[in-house]
N, C-alpha and C positions, 0 to 999 in steps of 0.2 A: 037533413039526412043525406041528400044527394051530395052536398059539399063535403060531408064527412067521408063519404065513399070515395070521391075523387081524390081527396087528400091522402087517404090510406093507400090508394092505388099508386099515387105518385111516389110516396115514401117507399113502397115495395119495389118499384122500378129502380129508384136511386140506390137501394141496397143491393139489387141484383147486378147493376152495371159494373161496379168495381170487381165483383167476383168473376164476371164474364171476361173482363179485361185481364185479370190475373191469370185466368186459364189460357188466354190466347198468347201471353208473353212466353217466349222460350226461356226455359230455365228458371221459372218463377218459384220452384220449390221441388222437394223430393216427391211430393204427392201430385204434382201437376201432370195432366194427361199428355200423351205423345204429341209432339209438334206436327203440323201438317207436312207431309212428305214433299209437297211441291215447293221447290226453292230452298228447302232446309239445308241442303248441301252447300249452296252458294252463300248462305248466311254464316256458315262456319268455314269459309275458305280463306286462306292466307292471301292478302293483296299482292304479295310478291310472286309466289309460285303458282297461285290460283288453284291449289289443291287443298283438301281438307287439312286443317291445322295438325301439325305434328309437334308435340312438346311445346304448346303455345306459351308465349311470354307477352307481357303487356308493358308499355311505356307509361310510367306513372304520370308524367306531365300532360299527356294528351289522351291517354287511355286506349290508344290503338294497339291492336293485337297482331302478332305475326308468329310464324314458326320460329322456334329458337335458332335453328340453323340458318334460316333466311335472313334473320336480323344480325347475325354474327359479323358479317363484313362491316356493317355500320358501326359496330362497337370498337373497331380497330383504329379509328381515326380519333384525333384529339378533341374535335368539336362535332360530335355526330348530330345528324338531323333525322327526324322521323321520315322514313321513306314515303309515307302517305301524305302528311300535311306539311313537311319540311320545317317543322318547329324544332329548335334545338332542345336536346334533352340530356340529362345526366345519365351516363351509362351505368352508374352504380344504382340507379333507381329503375332498373328493368327487372321485373319479377315474374316468376312462374305464375301463369294464370290458372289457378286451381278451379275457379268457377267455370271457365271454358272447358277444362278437362272433364268436369262432372257432366256438363251438357253433352260433350262428345260421347261419353259413355252411356248417356241416357237415351239420346235420340237415334232413330234409325231413318235411313233413306234408301230408296231403290237404287241398285247398281245400274249404271247407264248401259250396261251390256246385257246381263241376264235378268234384270229387274228384281232380283232377290233383295229383300230388305236386310240391310246390314247396319250394325251400329257404326256411327260416324268414326268412332275411335279405331275401328278395324277396316274402314273403307279403303285405305291405301293398300294394305296387304291383300285385300280381296281383289281389287282391280288388277294388281300385279299378277294374280293367278287366274283371273277370269278369262276363259277362252273366248267368250263373246267380245269382250273389250279388246283383247289382243287381235282378234279377227278384224274388228273395226279399224284398229290402228294400221294393220297390214293393208287394208283396202282403201286407206286415205289416198286421195289423188296426188300423184307426184307432180312436182313443179315442172312446168313446161313454159319456155319463153313465149311471150305473146307473138313476137315476130322472130322466126329463125334467122340466125346470122352466121356468116362464114368468117367473120373477123376473129383473129386469134386473141386469146386473153393476154393482155400485157404482162410480161414477166419481170419488168424492171420496177414495178410498183412495190415498195416495201410493205410488209405486213405490219399494220399498226393496230390490229384488233386482238391478236393473241401474242403471247410472249413466252420465252424460255427462261426457266429459273436459272440465274447465273451461278447458283451454288451446286445444284445437283442435276441440272439439265432437263427437269420435268417440262413437258411441252404443252402447247395449246391452253395456256392459262390467260384468261382475260385480266384486266388490270386489278379488279377486286379479288379474283382468285389468286393472283400472284401475291398480293398483300397477305391474304389469309394463309397461303401455302408457306410463305417465308416466316410469318409469325409462328406458325405451328411447328415447323420443322427446322428452322435455321435461326431461331431467336438468339442463340449464343454463339453463332459462327463468327469468328474474328476476321475472316478473310476479306480483303478488299476486292470488290467486284464491279464490273461495268453494269450500269443500269440499262436493262433491255428496252425500257420505255423511252428513255432519253436518246439512246443510240438509234432508235427507229425514226426520230424526228429529223427534219431537214437540217436543223442547226445542231444536232447532237454530235458529240465527240465519242466515237466508238472505242477510243483508247483511254478515256478518263475513268478512273476507278474511285468509287465512293468509299470513304473511310468508314462510314456508318450507313450501310445500305438500307437497313430497316427504317431508321429515322428519315432518311431521304425519301423512301416510299411513302411513309405516313404523312410527311409535311409537303412534299413537292407534288405528289400525285393524288390529291384529294378528289380531283375531278378528272374527267376524260378530256383530253385535248381536242377530240373530235367536236366537242360542244362549242369551242371557242376559236379554234385555229383554222386559218385558211392555208392549207399546205402548198397552194400554188404560188405563194409569195415568199420572199426571203425574210430573214429575221428583222432587218432594218425597216423594210416596208411594213411588216406587221407592227413594229414599235410605233412608226409614224401614224399608222391607222388607229392604233389604240389611243395615242395622244390626241389625235383629232377628234375621236369619239368622246374622250373625256372632256375636252374643252367645249364641245358642242353641248354636252349634258349639263355643264356648269354655267 
């Protein structure tokens, strides 16, 4: 009798556990209860912009999700890599994430300013109009140097962080923004122009004009020079250093 009772209790607990787990999982179904508010916003935040997903898309090969606009610069290169895991992926196999969109519409989280519960799908627009959040932003501490200095800022250092579009003169574009801007606005422009990225480099020729500037951007500037280049040495020294490193690795 006692063994029968223990066996029946064990079976009941085993039946209840999957149901409890299903209730705890976000987006387990239309009838699932509301997800816990604590941390729910971070669970549905884009790894690139760190905001709640906007028009989310997923990479088929690795299943990582991003805002459609955030992933767009990665789709402009010939061999894109996932920004999160760096695994190559086929840009044709990036699809709209309808499951994430449903979850964004279903779940609510408290606004970090006024604490009002807002659907995640509407969180961005709410934060933009929330006076409490705007007040927090305005009261953020301003940058102050650790040690004050009277030394003047050097004026002869070229700007290698932002660039000017050689077609229309649009300013303050970083390397990825320059690629996206030119692909969106000057894809069919036949003019030969000087590459602003190359001309900013110590070895750059400011008078050389690329016959196909867009292809030059996509193939020559897949990465940022800041990651690999020592600007304090000339081109010949950089070549010798690269050859020495290659020989040492082999």
